[in-house]
Each structure stands twice: as C-alpha cells, then as structure tokens.
TORKOL-4160 file (C-alpha; in steps of 0.2 Angstrom, whole numbers, padded with zeros to 4 digits, m for minus):
312
<pt num="1" X="m0164" Y="m0184" Z="m0031"/>
<pt num="2" X="m0146" Y="m0178" Z="m0033"/>
<pt num="3" X="m0143" Y="m0161" Z="m0027"/>
<pt num="4" X="m0124" Y="m0160" Z="m0032"/>
<pt num="5" X="m0115" Y="m0164" Z="m0048"/>
<pt num="6" X="m0109" Y="m0181" Z="m0052"/>
<pt num="7" X="m0091" Y="m0185" Z="m0049"/>
<pt num="8" X="m0085" Y="m0182" Z="m0067"/>
<pt num="9" X="m0095" Y="m0165" Z="m0067"/>
<pt num="10" X="m0088" Y="m0160" Z="m0050"/>
<pt num="11" X="m0070" Y="m0163" Z="m0057"/>
<pt num="12" X="m0074" Y="m0152" Z="m0072"/>
<pt num="13" X="m0081" Y="m0138" Z="m0061"/>
<pt num="14" X="m0065" Y="m0139" Z="m0051"/>
<pt num="15" X="m0054" Y="m0139" Z="m0066"/>
<pt num="16" X="m0064" Y="m0124" Z="m0074"/>
<pt num="17" X="m0062" Y="m0114" Z="m0058"/>
<pt num="18" X="m0044" Y="m0118" Z="m0057"/>
<pt num="19" X="m0041" Y="m0111" Z="m0075"/>
<pt num="20" X="m0052" Y="m0096" Z="m0072"/>
<pt num="21" X="m0042" Y="m0092" Z="m0056"/>
<pt num="22" X="m0025" Y="m0093" Z="m0065"/>
<pt num="23" X="m0032" Y="m0082" Z="m0078"/>
<pt num="24" X="m0038" Y="m0069" Z="m0066"/>
<pt num="25" X="m0021" Y="m0069" Z="m0058"/>
<pt num="26" X="m0011" Y="m0067" Z="m0074"/>
<pt num="27" X="m0023" Y="m0057" Z="m0084"/>
<pt num="28" X="m0031" Y="m0046" Z="m0071"/>
<pt num="29" X="m0028" Y="m0030" Z="m0082"/>
<pt num="30" X="m0040" Y="m0037" Z="m0094"/>
<pt num="31" X="m0054" Y="m0036" Z="m0082"/>
<pt num="32" X="m0064" Y="m0020" Z="m0087"/>
<pt num="33" X="m0064" Y="m0006" Z="m0074"/>
<pt num="34" X="m0077" Y="0006" Z="m0082"/>
<pt num="35" X="m0094" Y="0008" Z="m0073"/>
<pt num="36" X="m0092" Y="m0004" Z="m0058"/>
<pt num="37" X="m0074" Y="m0003" Z="m0055"/>
<pt num="38" X="m0072" Y="m0022" Z="m0055"/>
<pt num="39" X="m0054" Y="m0021" Z="m0061"/>
<pt num="40" X="m0048" Y="m0011" Z="m0047"/>
<pt num="41" X="m0059" Y="m0021" Z="m0034"/>
<pt num="42" X="m0051" Y="m0037" Z="m0040"/>
<pt num="43" X="m0033" Y="m0030" Z="m0040"/>
<pt num="44" X="m0036" Y="m0023" Z="m0022"/>
<pt num="45" X="m0038" Y="m0041" Z="m0016"/>
<pt num="46" X="m0028" Y="m0050" Z="m0029"/>
<pt num="47" X="m0016" Y="m0059" Z="m0017"/>
<pt num="48" X="m0031" Y="m0067" Z="m0008"/>
<pt num="49" X="m0034" Y="m0078" Z="m0024"/>
<pt num="50" X="m0021" Y="m0088" Z="m0017"/>
<pt num="51" X="m0034" Y="m0096" Z="m0006"/>
<pt num="52" X="m0043" Y="m0103" Z="m0021"/>
<pt num="53" X="m0031" Y="m0117" Z="m0025"/>
<pt num="54" X="m0030" Y="m0122" Z="m0007"/>
<pt num="55" X="m0049" Y="m0124" Z="m0006"/>
<pt num="56" X="m0050" Y="m0133" Z="m0023"/>
<pt num="57" X="m0037" Y="m0145" Z="m0017"/>
<pt num="58" X="m0047" Y="m0149" Z="m0001"/>
<pt num="59" X="m0062" Y="m0151" Z="m0012"/>
<pt num="60" X="m0054" Y="m0162" Z="m0024"/>
<pt num="61" X="m0047" Y="m0173" Z="m0010"/>
<pt num="62" X="m0064" Y="m0174" Z="m0001"/>
<pt num="63" X="m0074" Y="m0178" Z="m0016"/>
<pt num="64" X="m0061" Y="m0190" Z="m0023"/>
<pt num="65" X="m0057" Y="m0182" Z="m0039"/>
<pt num="66" X="m0038" Y="m0185" Z="m0041"/>
<pt num="67" X="m0038" Y="m0183" Z="m0060"/>
<pt num="68" X="m0041" Y="m0164" Z="m0057"/>
<pt num="69" X="m0026" Y="m0162" Z="m0045"/>
<pt num="70" X="m0013" Y="m0158" Z="m0059"/>
<pt num="71" X="m0024" Y="m0144" Z="m0065"/>
<pt num="72" X="m0024" Y="m0136" Z="m0048"/>
<pt num="73" X="m0006" Y="m0133" Z="m0051"/>
<pt num="74" X="m0011" Y="m0119" Z="m0063"/>
<pt num="75" X="m0018" Y="m0106" Z="m0051"/>
<pt num="76" X="m0004" Y="m0111" Z="m0038"/>
<pt num="77" X="0009" Y="m0108" Z="m0050"/>
<pt num="78" X="0001" Y="m0091" Z="m0056"/>
<pt num="79" X="0000" Y="m0085" Z="m0038"/>
<pt num="80" X="0018" Y="m0090" Z="m0034"/>
<pt num="81" X="0024" Y="m0081" Z="m0050"/>
<pt num="82" X="0014" Y="m0065" Z="m0044"/>
<pt num="83" X="0018" Y="m0066" Z="m0025"/>
<pt num="84" X="0031" Y="m0079" Z="m0022"/>
<pt num="85" X="0045" Y="m0066" Z="m0023"/>
<pt num="86" X="0040" Y="m0055" Z="m0009"/>
<pt num="87" X="0038" Y="m0069" Z="0003"/>
<pt num="88" X="0055" Y="m0077" Z="0000"/>
<pt num="89" X="0067" Y="m0074" Z="0014"/>
<pt num="90" X="0081" Y="m0062" Z="0011"/>
<pt num="91" X="0097" Y="m0056" Z="0019"/>
<pt num="92" X="0097" Y="m0041" Z="0030"/>
<pt num="93" X="0094" Y="m0026" Z="0019"/>
<pt num="94" X="0108" Y="m0013" Z="0018"/>
<pt num="95" X="0100" Y="0004" Z="0018"/>
<pt num="96" X="0104" Y="0022" Z="0018"/>
<pt num="97" X="0088" Y="0028" Z="0026"/>
<pt num="98" X="0075" Y="0019" Z="0037"/>
<pt num="99" X="0057" Y="0026" Z="0034"/>
<pt num="100" X="0040" Y="0024" Z="0042"/>
<pt num="101" X="0023" Y="0028" Z="0035"/>
<pt num="102" X="0008" Y="0029" Z="0046"/>
<pt num="103" X="m0010" Y="0035" Z="0045"/>
<pt num="104" X="m0012" Y="0039" Z="0063"/>
<pt num="105" X="m0031" Y="0041" Z="0062"/>
<pt num="106" X="m0040" Y="0057" Z="0066"/>
<pt num="107" X="m0049" Y="0047" Z="0080"/>
<pt num="108" X="m0034" Y="0041" Z="0089"/>
<pt num="109" X="m0036" Y="0043" Z="0107"/>
<pt num="110" X="m0017" Y="0040" Z="0112"/>
<pt num="111" X="m0007" Y="0051" Z="0100"/>
<pt num="112" X="0007" Y="0052" Z="0113"/>
<pt num="113" X="0008" Y="0033" Z="0114"/>
<pt num="114" X="0008" Y="0032" Z="0095"/>
<pt num="115" X="0022" Y="0045" Z="0093"/>
<pt num="116" X="0033" Y="0035" Z="0106"/>
<pt num="117" X="0030" Y="0019" Z="0097"/>
<pt num="118" X="0035" Y="0026" Z="0080"/>
<pt num="119" X="0051" Y="0034" Z="0088"/>
<pt num="120" X="0055" Y="0016" Z="0094"/>
<pt num="121" X="0057" Y="0011" Z="0076"/>
<pt num="122" X="0073" Y="0022" Z="0074"/>
<pt num="123" X="0068" Y="0028" Z="0057"/>
<pt num="124" X="0076" Y="0043" Z="0049"/>
<pt num="125" X="0060" Y="0049" Z="0041"/>
<pt num="126" X="0042" Y="0047" Z="0048"/>
<pt num="127" X="0027" Y="0052" Z="0037"/>
<pt num="128" X="0010" Y="0054" Z="0046"/>
<pt num="129" X="m0008" Y="0057" Z="0039"/>
<pt num="130" X="m0024" Y="0063" Z="0047"/>
<pt num="131" X="m0015" Y="0075" Z="0058"/>
<pt num="132" X="m0029" Y="0086" Z="0067"/>
<pt num="133" X="m0028" Y="0097" Z="0082"/>
<pt num="134" X="m0026" Y="0095" Z="0096"/>
<pt num="135" X="m0017" Y="0079" Z="0092"/>
<pt num="136" X="m0005" Y="0088" Z="0081"/>
<pt num="137" X="0002" Y="0097" Z="0095"/>
<pt num="138" X="0005" Y="0081" Z="0104"/>
<pt num="139" X="0014" Y="0073" Z="0090"/>
<pt num="140" X="0025" Y="0089" Z="0088"/>
<pt num="141" X="0030" Y="0089" Z="0106"/>
<pt num="142" X="0033" Y="0070" Z="0108"/>
<pt num="143" X="0043" Y="0068" Z="0092"/>
<pt num="144" X="0053" Y="0084" Z="0094"/>
<pt num="145" X="0067" Y="0074" Z="0105"/>
<pt num="146" X="0071" Y="0062" Z="0091"/>
<pt num="147" X="0066" Y="0072" Z="0076"/>
<pt num="148" X="0072" Y="0091" Z="0076"/>
<pt num="149" X="0066" Y="0094" Z="0059"/>
<pt num="150" X="0048" Y="0093" Z="0053"/>
<pt num="151" X="0035" Y="0100" Z="0041"/>
<pt num="152" X="0016" Y="0099" Z="0041"/>
<pt num="153" X="0004" Y="0105" Z="0028"/>
<pt num="154" X="m0014" Y="0102" Z="0031"/>
<pt num="155" X="m0017" Y="0085" Z="0038"/>
<pt num="156" X="0000" Y="0077" Z="0032"/>
<pt num="157" X="0017" Y="0079" Z="0040"/>
<pt num="158" X="0035" Y="0073" Z="0039"/>
<pt num="159" X="0047" Y="0071" Z="0053"/>
<pt num="160" X="0066" Y="0070" Z="0050"/>
<pt num="161" X="0082" Y="0067" Z="0058"/>
<pt num="162" X="0090" Y="0077" Z="0044"/>
<pt num="163" X="0087" Y="0095" Z="0039"/>
<pt num="164" X="0073" Y="0099" Z="0028"/>
<pt num="165" X="0072" Y="0112" Z="0015"/>
<pt num="166" X="0060" Y="0117" Z="0000"/>
<pt num="167" X="0045" Y="0113" Z="0010"/>
<pt num="168" X="0029" Y="0116" Z="0000"/>
<pt num="169" X="0011" Y="0109" Z="m0002"/>
<pt num="170" X="0007" Y="0098" Z="m0016"/>
<pt num="171" X="m0010" Y="0101" Z="m0024"/>
<pt num="172" X="m0018" Y="0083" Z="m0026"/>
<pt num="173" X="m0036" Y="0089" Z="m0023"/>
<pt num="174" X="m0047" Y="0081" Z="m0036"/>
<pt num="175" X="m0062" Y="0090" Z="m0044"/>
<pt num="176" X="m0078" Y="0091" Z="m0033"/>
<pt num="177" X="m0070" Y="0093" Z="m0016"/>
<pt num="178" X="m0072" Y="0110" Z="m0009"/>
<pt num="179" X="m0066" Y="0118" Z="0007"/>
<pt num="180" X="m0050" Y="0115" Z="0016"/>
<pt num="181" X="m0041" Y="0099" Z="0009"/>
<pt num="182" X="m0022" Y="0099" Z="0010"/>
<pt num="183" X="m0016" Y="0082" Z="0009"/>
<pt num="184" X="0000" Y="0083" Z="0000"/>
<pt num="185" X="0017" Y="0090" Z="0004"/>
<pt num="186" X="0035" Y="0090" Z="m0003"/>
<pt num="187" X="0051" Y="0093" Z="0006"/>
<pt num="188" X="0069" Y="0090" Z="0002"/>
<pt num="189" X="0079" Y="0080" Z="0016"/>
<pt num="190" X="0098" Y="0084" Z="0017"/>
<pt num="191" X="0104" Y="0066" Z="0021"/>
<pt num="192" X="0122" Y="0061" Z="0023"/>
<pt num="193" X="0121" Y="0053" Z="0005"/>
<pt num="194" X="0114" Y="0069" Z="m0003"/>
<pt num="195" X="0098" Y="0078" Z="m0005"/>
<pt num="196" X="0082" Y="0067" Z="m0007"/>
<pt num="197" X="0065" Y="0074" Z="m0012"/>
<pt num="198" X="0051" Y="0067" Z="0000"/>
<pt num="199" X="0033" Y="0067" Z="m0004"/>
<pt num="200" X="0019" Y="0063" Z="0008"/>
<pt num="201" X="0002" Y="0061" Z="0002"/>
<pt num="202" X="m0015" Y="0055" Z="0008"/>
<pt num="203" X="m0026" Y="0050" Z="m0007"/>
<pt num="204" X="m0045" Y="0050" Z="m0006"/>
<pt num="205" X="m0054" Y="0035" Z="0001"/>
<pt num="206" X="m0064" Y="0023" Z="m0010"/>
<pt num="207" X="m0081" Y="0017" Z="m0007"/>
<pt num="208" X="m0089" Y="0000" Z="m0011"/>
<pt num="209" X="m0108" Y="0001" Z="m0014"/>
<pt num="210" X="m0122" Y="m0005" Z="m0024"/>
<pt num="211" X="m0114" Y="0004" Z="m0039"/>
<pt num="212" X="m0098" Y="m0005" Z="m0037"/>
<pt num="213" X="m0081" Y="0003" Z="m0032"/>
<pt num="214" X="m0081" Y="0022" Z="m0032"/>
<pt num="215" X="m0063" Y="0027" Z="m0034"/>
<pt num="216" X="m0064" Y="0041" Z="m0047"/>
<pt num="217" X="m0058" Y="0054" Z="m0034"/>
<pt num="218" X="m0043" Y="0043" Z="m0028"/>
<pt num="219" X="m0038" Y="0039" Z="m0046"/>
<pt num="220" X="m0038" Y="0058" Z="m0051"/>
<pt num="221" X="m0028" Y="0062" Z="m0035"/>
<pt num="222" X="m0016" Y="0049" Z="m0040"/>
<pt num="223" X="m0014" Y="0057" Z="m0058"/>
<pt num="224" X="m0011" Y="0074" Z="m0050"/>
<pt num="225" X="0002" Y="0067" Z="m0039"/>
<pt num="226" X="0010" Y="0058" Z="m0054"/>
<pt num="227" X="0011" Y="0075" Z="m0063"/>
<pt num="228" X="0020" Y="0083" Z="m0047"/>
<pt num="229" X="0032" Y="0068" Z="m0047"/>
<pt num="230" X="0036" Y="0072" Z="m0066"/>
<pt num="231" X="0039" Y="0090" Z="m0061"/>
<pt num="232" X="0051" Y="0085" Z="m0047"/>
<pt num="233" X="0068" Y="0092" Z="m0051"/>
<pt num="234" X="0078" Y="0080" Z="m0040"/>
<pt num="235" X="0081" Y="0063" Z="m0047"/>
<pt num="236" X="0080" Y="0054" Z="m0030"/>
<pt num="237" X="0062" Y="0054" Z="m0024"/>
<pt num="238" X="0053" Y="0045" Z="m0009"/>
<pt num="239" X="0035" Y="0044" Z="m0008"/>
<pt num="240" X="0026" Y="0040" Z="0008"/>
<pt num="241" X="0008" Y="0039" Z="0011"/>
<pt num="242" X="m0009" Y="0032" Z="0013"/>
<pt num="243" X="m0014" Y="0029" Z="m0005"/>
<pt num="244" X="m0030" Y="0020" Z="m0001"/>
<pt num="245" X="m0025" Y="0007" Z="m0014"/>
<pt num="246" X="m0013" Y="m0008" Z="m0016"/>
<pt num="247" X="0002" Y="m0007" Z="m0029"/>
<pt num="248" X="m0008" Y="m0020" Z="m0040"/>
<pt num="249" X="m0022" Y="m0008" Z="m0042"/>
<pt num="250" X="m0022" Y="0000" Z="m0059"/>
<pt num="251" X="m0029" Y="0016" Z="m0051"/>
<pt num="252" X="m0011" Y="0019" Z="m0044"/>
<pt num="253" X="m0003" Y="0017" Z="m0061"/>
<pt num="254" X="0002" Y="0035" Z="m0062"/>
<pt num="255" X="0013" Y="0032" Z="m0047"/>
<pt num="256" X="0018" Y="0014" Z="m0049"/>
<pt num="257" X="0024" Y="0018" Z="m0067"/>
<pt num="258" X="0035" Y="0031" Z="m0060"/>
<pt num="259" X="0041" Y="0024" Z="m0044"/>
<pt num="260" X="0047" Y="0007" Z="m0038"/>
<pt num="261" X="0039" Y="m0002" Z="m0023"/>
<pt num="262" X="0046" Y="m0014" Z="m0010"/>
<pt num="263" X="0053" Y="m0030" Z="m0018"/>
<pt num="264" X="0051" Y="m0041" Z="m0002"/>
<pt num="265" X="0037" Y="m0041" Z="0011"/>
<pt num="266" X="0018" Y="m0041" Z="0011"/>
<pt num="267" X="0014" Y="m0030" Z="0026"/>
<pt num="268" X="m0005" Y="m0029" Z="0026"/>
<pt num="269" X="m0009" Y="m0013" Z="0035"/>
<pt num="270" X="m0028" Y="m0011" Z="0035"/>
<pt num="271" X="m0039" Y="m0013" Z="0045"/>
<pt num="272" X="m0027" Y="m0014" Z="0060"/>
<pt num="273" X="m0039" Y="m0026" Z="0069"/>
<pt num="274" X="m0038" Y="m0039" Z="0055"/>
<pt num="275" X="m0027" Y="m0033" Z="0041"/>
<pt num="276" X="m0031" Y="m0039" Z="0023"/>
<pt num="277" X="m0023" Y="m0026" Z="0012"/>
<pt num="278" X="m0009" Y="m0014" Z="0012"/>
<pt num="279" X="m0015" Y="0003" Z="0007"/>
<pt num="280" X="0000" Y="0012" Z="0016"/>
<pt num="281" X="0014" Y="0013" Z="0003"/>
<pt num="282" X="0033" Y="0017" Z="0002"/>
<pt num="283" X="0039" Y="0020" Z="m0015"/>
<pt num="284" X="0055" Y="0028" Z="m0022"/>
<pt num="285" X="0064" Y="0033" Z="m0038"/>
<pt num="286" X="0083" Y="0032" Z="m0041"/>
<pt num="287" X="0082" Y="0021" Z="m0025"/>
<pt num="288" X="0078" Y="0004" Z="m0020"/>
<pt num="289" X="0064" Y="0000" Z="m0007"/>
<pt num="290" X="0070" Y="m0015" Z="0004"/>
<pt num="291" X="0058" Y="m0027" Z="0013"/>
<pt num="292" X="0043" Y="m0019" Z="0019"/>
<pt num="293" X="0035" Y="m0024" Z="0036"/>
<pt num="294" X="0022" Y="m0018" Z="0048"/>
<pt num="295" X="0025" Y="m0012" Z="0066"/>
<pt num="296" X="0015" Y="m0015" Z="0081"/>
<pt num="297" X="m0002" Y="m0008" Z="0082"/>
<pt num="298" X="m0005" Y="0010" Z="0089"/>
<pt num="299" X="m0021" Y="0019" Z="0092"/>
<pt num="300" X="m0025" Y="0020" Z="0074"/>
<pt num="301" X="m0036" Y="0009" Z="0062"/>
<pt num="302" X="m0020" Y="0007" Z="0051"/>
<pt num="303" X="m0004" Y="m0002" Z="0056"/>
<pt num="304" X="0012" Y="0008" Z="0053"/>
<pt num="305" X="0024" Y="0001" Z="0039"/>
<pt num="306" X="0043" Y="0003" Z="0038"/>
<pt num="307" X="0056" Y="m0001" Z="0025"/>
<pt num="308" X="0074" Y="0002" Z="0022"/>
<pt num="309" X="0079" Y="0012" Z="0007"/>
<pt num="310" X="0095" Y="0011" Z="m0002"/>
<pt num="311" X="0099" Y="0027" Z="m0012"/>
<pt num="312" X="0107" Y="0025" Z="m0030"/>
C-alpha cells in the first residue's frame, strides 16, 4: 500500500503550496482578523514564510520533481519583494540622533549592568519600559552621568542628552483595565536641530490561546496612541516603545499609517534567548529612521534595539 502521493501528485502539492505561500505574503491583508485574530497572527510571523520556499525546494529535489522548480520562484520572489529591501547592505547612515529602545523587564536582576550596556551605545535618547522600584532608582542613578535629562511616568521613561520640556503622561489605557496603568509619556527634546516630540509607549501584551490571538486591548491602545499623535502640535515626532507587535501587523495600523519605520534592518528583539519577532519599535514623522539593529543582550527578556534618525 502506498502511503504517499505519486510523483505527479507530489509535484502538484508542492506547486499549490508554493502558490498559496506567495498569496499569503502578498495578500495577507485579505486574511480575516475577526474572531480568531488570524490576520494579526499571520502578520506577526510573516517574515518566517520565507522558510517555506526553501523547504519546498529541498522537498522537490529529494523527491525528484524538477518540473515544479519554476513555480517555487513565486514565493521566493514574493518574499524578496516584501523583505529583500531591509536586508540589503547600505552605506553608513547619516543621522542627527541615535536612539535606543529597550523593555528592561520588571524581573531584571541586573539593572545597573543593563543601564551601563545601554550607555555604551552612545545614544542621544534612551526609552525604557517596565520600570519598577527599586530598579528604577538604579537606572536613574546609573544613567545620570551620561543623561542629565530624564522623565518617568508610571513604568515608562525617557533619558536624554538634550534638555526635555513639556513632559506629560499619555493616556493609552484601553477599556477594562483598572488600577494604576501609566504606560505612555510624551516629552519635547531640544536638540541641536530643533525641537522634537518624543513619545514612549508600552502597549498591552497579546495572548495566544484556544480562542486564537487575543489582541483587542493592544489594538485599542494603539488607536488611543494614534489619536495622541494626531494631536501632537510638533511636526517632528519620534515614537519609541514596546508595541507588542510587528510593523506588518494590522493592529498597529493606527501608528504605521502615521509614522515611518526603519527602511533597513530586521532586528528581531523577542524573546532575547531566541529572537523570532521585533515587537520593540522605533518610528518617526518628518524624520527618517535608518537601519535598525539589536544590541547585546541584557538581563531582560527583550533585546535592545537602536537606530539613527535623520530629521527633516
């Protein structure tokens, strides 16, 4: 008894899989998101669909199905169209500001070491999330030498080499969350190139369970943050934060429709032990975010990310 498809059938299975993969890469917005959140789930891990044509190629070669090889170019080309640009080498980015974004983790056992590692990056701005006492005092004390200006609201903070003004919290608390929950702040940095509004945010986490991807609170928080960005009087805006999503995820559309993300670099930042997604983001308006990269691991379950920003 034959337990696997005949050669011709195997070729057809490979071809259909290749076409479906290409379609998902190019038409992922058509995948419905209601109920199970399948659209957001797919978009969170969309870059990993690049492994499918590799596996299909290996299968075609092992099973001697050469006729299907041209079809495998479809998902490969679709992936290259979506993600080839960020992987291309580029000349050194000229930038006006170097920024670092890091969720330091409320369970970090070495806040002093984390702070020193972030200082070594030489950034102009450092945004931190999950700041809790007594670690907060350690960050403030350690970063003070290089960053004389800082602001903290709730569990998010911003450290700057340049003076800060207009500091205030940003209410991004979605309905249903009670108790203390301050995870957004806004400040204006007085840089040598002029004033820039800097927002730091930590959007709610998502959960994957039997009912699919639970992201309603994160999505609502993103909408609230989008409204705050619309109300921002300064044209130049930088957003730094743990947004608990990738820039492909439609859940961040209220932000990605208003701000530009990095044009180069992949920089998977989570989980630190084996990064598979970048949920730590650097975005900007009236400014260009250069190549984004990860920094060395700290005591957090996230990796820090850094990028140069050229102001317009």
